[in-house]
C-alpha positions in Angstrom: 0.0 -0.1 -0.1 2.8 2.4 0.8 4.7 1.6 -2.5 1.4 2.1 -4.3 0.8 5.6 -2.7 4.4 6.7 -3.5 3.9 5.3 -7.2 0.7 7.3 -7.5 2.2 10.4 -6.2 5.2 10.3 -8.6 3.1 9.4 -11.6 0.5 12.1 -10.8 3.4 14.7 -10.7 4.8 13.4 -13.8 1.8 12.9 -15.8 -0.4 15.6 -14.5 1.8 18.5 -13.1 -1.1 20.9 -13.0 -4.6 20.5 -11.3 -7.6 22.6 -11.1 -9.1 23.8 -7.6 -12.3 25.4 -6.8 -12.4 28.1 -4.1 -15.6 29.6 -2.6 -16.2 32.8 -0.8 -13.3 35.0 -2.2 -14.0 38.6 -1.0 -14.8 41.2 -3.6 -13.3 44.6 -3.6 -14.5 47.8 -5.5 -11.5 50.4 -5.5 -11.7 53.6 -7.6 -8.4 55.2 -6.8 -6.8 56.5 -9.8 -9.9 55.8 -12.2 -12.1 57.9 -14.2 -14.6 57.5 -11.5 -12.5 59.3 -8.9 -11.5 62.0 -11.3 -15.2 62.7 -12.0 -15.8 63.0 -8.2 -17.8 59.8 -8.0 -17.9 57.4 -5.1 -19.1 53.8 -4.7 -22.4 53.7 -3.0 -23.2 49.9 -3.3 -22.8 46.7 -5.2 -24.6 43.6 -5.5 -21.9 40.9 -5.1 -19.9 40.4 -1.9 -17.8 37.2 -2.7 -17.2 35.0 -5.8 -16.4 31.3 -6.5 -13.1 31.0 -8.4 -11.8 27.9 -10.3 -8.0 28.1 -10.6 -5.3 25.8 -12.2 -1.6 25.6 -11.2 1.2 23.5 -10.1 -0.1 20.7 -8.1 2.3 21.2 -5.1 1.5 25.0 -5.0 -2.1 25.2 -5.8 -3.0 22.9 -2.9 -1.9 25.4 -0.4 -4.1 28.2 -1.7 -7.3 28.9 0.0 -9.8 31.9 -0.2 -8.0 34.1 2.0 -5.0 34.1 -0.3 -7.1 35.5 -3.2 -8.8 38.9 -4.0 -11.6 39.5 -6.3 -11.7 43.1 -7.8 -14.2 44.8 -10.0 -12.8 46.4 -13.1 -13.5 50.0 -12.9 -13.0 51.5 -16.5 -14.7 54.5 -18.4 -17.0 55.2 -15.4 -17.7 59.0 -15.8 -21.3 59.5 -14.6 -23.5 58.5 -11.6 -25.6 55.3 -11.9 -25.5 51.6 -11.7 -22.7 50.1 -13.8 -22.1 46.6 -14.8 -18.4 45.6 -14.2 -16.3 42.6 -14.9 -14.4 40.9 -12.2 -10.8 39.7 -11.9 -9.0 37.6 -9.3 -5.4 37.8 -8.2 -3.4 36.3 -5.4 -2.4 38.3 -2.4 1.1 37.3 -2.6 3.2 35.5 -5.1 1.0 32.7 -5.7 1.2 31.2 -9.2 -2.0 30.0 -11.0 -4.3 30.6 -13.9 -7.8 31.6 -13.5 -10.3 29.2 -15.3 -13.6 30.7 -14.3 -15.1 33.2 -11.9 -18.9 32.9 -10.8 -20.4 35.5 -11.1 -18.2 37.1 -13.5 -19.6 40.6 -13.2 -20.9 43.0 -10.6 -23.5 45.8 -10.6 -22.0 48.7 -8.9 -23.7 52.0 -8.0 -21.7 55.3 -8.4 -22.8 58.7 -7.3 -21.5 62.1 -6.0 -21.4 62.6 -2.2 -22.9 65.7 -1.3 -24.2 67.7 1.8 -27.6 69.0 1.9 -29.5 71.1 4.5 -33.0 70.1 5.6 -35.7 71.5 7.9 -36.9 69.1 10.4 -40.6 68.5 11.1 -41.7 67.0 14.5 -44.0 64.1 14.7 -45.5 62.2 17.6 -48.4 59.9 16.2 -49.1 57.9 19.3 -49.8 60.9 21.7 -53.3 61.6 23.0 -54.6 64.5 24.9 -56.8 64.9 27.8 -60.4 66.2 27.5 -60.3 70.1 26.9 -56.6 70.0 25.7 -55.2 70.1 22.1 -51.8 70.1 20.4 -50.6 73.4 19.3 -49.6 72.2 15.8 -48.2 75.7 14.9 -45.8 75.6 17.6 -45.1 71.9 17.7 -41.3 72.0 16.7 -38.0 70.1 16.7 -34.7 71.2 18.1 -32.5 71.3 16.1 -34.8 72.8 13.5 -32.2 71.9 10.5 -29.8 69.2 9.8 -26.9 68.8 7.5 -27.1 65.4 5.8 -24.4 63.9 3.7 -25.3 61.1 1.1 -25.6 60.2 -2.6 -26.6 63.1 -4.5 -29.2 61.3 -6.4 -30.9 60.1 -3.2 -30.5 63.4 -1.6 -32.4 64.9 -4.6 -35.3 62.7 -3.7 -35.8 64.4 -0.3 -38.5 66.9 0.2 -38.5 67.0 4.1 -37.4 65.0 6.9 -39.3 64.2 10.2 -38.0 63.5 13.8 -40.6 61.0 15.1 -41.2 59.5 18.5 -43.4 56.5 18.9 -44.0 57.2 22.7 -47.5 56.6 23.8 -48.8 59.1 26.3 -51.9 61.1 27.3 -50.9 64.8 27.7 -52.5 67.5 29.8 -49.8 69.9 29.7 -46.9 70.8 27.4 -43.9 68.5 27.4 -40.4 67.8 26.0 -39.9 64.4 24.4 -36.7 62.9 22.9 -36.0 60.8 19.9 -33.3 59.3 17.7 -35.3 58.5 14.7 -35.1 60.7 11.5 -37.1 59.8 8.7 -36.8 61.2 5.1 -39.8 61.6 2.7 -40.3 62.8 -0.9 -42.8 65.2 -2.3 -45.5 62.4 -2.4 -45.0 61.6 1.2 -43.3 58.3 0.5 -40.2 57.5 2.8 -36.8 57.7 1.1 -34.0 55.1 1.8 -31.7 56.8 4.1 -29.3 53.8 4.5 -26.4 55.7 2.9 -27.3 58.9 4.6 -24.8 60.4 7.6 -25.3 63.3 10.0 -23.9 64.5 13.2 -27.0 64.8 15.4 -27.7 61.6 17.8 -30.9 62.8 19.3 -33.8 65.3 18.7 -35.9 67.2 21.3 -39.6 67.6 20.4 -41.5 70.5 22.0 -45.0 69.3 22.4 -47.1 72.4 23.3 -50.6 71.8 24.8 -53.4 74.2 24.4 -56.7 74.4 26.4 -59.7 74.3 24.2 -63.2 75.8 24.7 -66.3 76.2 22.4 -68.3 79.3 23.1 -71.5 81.1 21.7 -70.6 84.2 19.6 -72.1 87.3 20.5 -72.0 91.1 19.3 -73.2 94.6 20.2 -75.2 97.0 17.9 -74.1 100.5 17.9 -75.6 103.9 16.4 -79.2 102.8 16.7 -81.6 105.6 16.8 -83.1 106.7 20.1 -85.9 104.4 21.4 -85.2 101.9 18.7 -86.2 98.4 19.6 -82.9 96.5 19.5 -84.2 93.2 20.5 -86.7 93.3 17.7 -83.8 93.8 15.2 -81.6 91.2 17.0 -84.4 88.6 16.2 -84.1 89.2 12.5 -80.4 89.1 12.5 -78.6 85.8 11.6 -75.2 84.8 12.2 -73.6 82.6 9.9 -71.7 80.8 12.6 -73.1 80.4 16.0 -70.1 79.1 17.9 -66.4 79.4 17.8 -63.7 77.1 19.2 -60.6 78.7 20.6 -57.5 77.3 22.1 -54.9 79.1 24.7 -51.7 78.1 26.2 -53.3 78.5 29.7 -56.4 78.4 31.4 -57.5 82.1 30.8 -60.7 80.8 29.1 -62.2 79.3 32.0 -64.2 82.4 33.1 -65.3 83.0 29.5 -69.0 81.9 28.7 -69.2 83.6 25.2 -67.0 85.3 22.5 -67.7 88.8 21.6 -66.9 89.6 17.8 -67.4 93.4 18.5 -69.7 96.1 17.6 -71.8 96.2 14.6 -73.2 99.5 13.1 -77.0 99.6 13.2 -77.1 101.7 10.0 -75.6 99.1 7.6 -78.6 96.9 7.9 -81.0 99.8 6.5 -79.2 100.0 3.2 -77.8 96.4 2.7 -80.2 93.6 3.7 -77.8 90.9 2.3 -75.8 91.1 5.5 -72.4 92.5 6.8 -69.1 90.4 6.9 -67.5 90.8 10.2 -63.8 89.7 10.8 -63.1 87.5 13.7 -60.4 89.0 15.8 -58.9 86.8 18.5 -56.4 87.8 21.0 -52.6 87.2 20.0 -52.2 84.1 22.5 -55.5 82.6 21.4 -55.8 80.0 18.5 -58.9 80.0 16.3 -59.6 76.4 15.6 -63.1 76.9 14.0 -61.8 77.0 10.5 -63.5 80.3 9.7 -62.0 84.0 10.1 -65.2 85.9 9.3 -68.9 85.8 10.1 -71.8 87.0 8.1 -74.4 88.9 10.1 -77.5 88.8 7.7 -80.8 90.5 8.1 -84.0 88.6 7.5 -86.0 90.8 5.3 -89.2 88.9 5.6 -92.2 91.3 6.0 -89.9 94.2 5.8 -90.7 97.1 3.2 -88.8 100.1 2.1 -90.6 103.6 1.7 -88.9 106.6 0.3 -89.7 110.1 2.0 -89.0 113.7 0.8 -88.2 115.8 3.7 -88.4 119.6 2.9 -88.6 120.9 6.7 -84.9 121.4 7.2 -83.9 123.6 10.3 -80.6 124.3 12.2 -80.1 123.3 15.8 -77.3 124.4 18.2 -76.5 127.4 16.2 -74.4 130.2 17.9 -76.4 133.4 18.5 -73.8 135.6 16.8 -74.0 133.5 13.4 -76.6 134.0 10.7 -77.5 130.8 8.7 -79.1 129.9 5.3 -80.1 126.5 4.6 -79.3 125.7 0.8 -80.6 122.2 0.6 -84.3 122.5 0.1 -85.1 118.8 0.2 -83.6 115.5 1.3 -84.7 112.0 0.2 -84.7 109.4 2.9 -85.4 105.7 2.5 -86.7 103.8 5.5 -87.1 100.1 5.9 -89.3 98.6 8.7 -92.2 96.2 9.2 -95.2 96.6 6.9 -97.6 97.6 9.8 -95.4 100.2 11.0 -94.5 101.6 7.6 -98.2 102.0 6.6 -98.4 104.5 9.6 -95.7 106.7 8.2 
């Protein structure tokens, strides 16, 4: 048996001096130093092959000592001048002075994504979708903010160009009855359509974000008003019964409990005279205090006159005198007549 083994070894070397060998999991490298890709400011973003299987052939006594750690697979980066995904061929070489021939490489090509690395600045929005609020409390969305409010993000230019905004988001679940500051390390990126953008290749220096959650105290109240410039002895209650508000109630919110004592919200004074010449109503601007937030969705109300059973009657007045005249002055009334239009209930107007 010993003699047979020796003879087999001698004959193998003499007749078959070279032999093939297959090695698995040879690591792949993609290097661009000194290439056209580097000259054009490109960087390697990603590639879809991490290692290859290589079949080599060489001297029997030397090939037998080679394993995957002695070899390096390299992508051939040639004529890459623009960003995008390129299909490149793969070569295999020895790490030292190994002598062999490469018979096959599997896979023989790799898809490599190239792009320029840029730094963009984005504004940060705050988000806390799992927070709830106690009765009578609501989030002050206008002042719901993140600190820092902006961030510098470094990454592939094509991916950064997709980003419309970024969001610092906390998944904390809690019911709030007062303002609070929350922290999170989650930063999400979205495009214009609201779809999340892959941020795997993004880097930034901020590790944590502070979310200021301002809570407002909310209250719904009836809308009221005053009538000014009414004629003497005029029945204001009768007029109010004919005036209709387009909105009966308003919902306000404030950062404190200052509205607890309020039972109604007064929109101000309305000139009585406007209803005599304009029965289609008057638009009143709703002005709220600076520290209040109008959450009703309207900024004006219309105060309209119900003209049912009202008629208009014109009068010509020729009896025009002067009152409160100084005794030392003489006056002549140049206007001989005035036309006056009056609107009122039919039964009253018939007596005039």
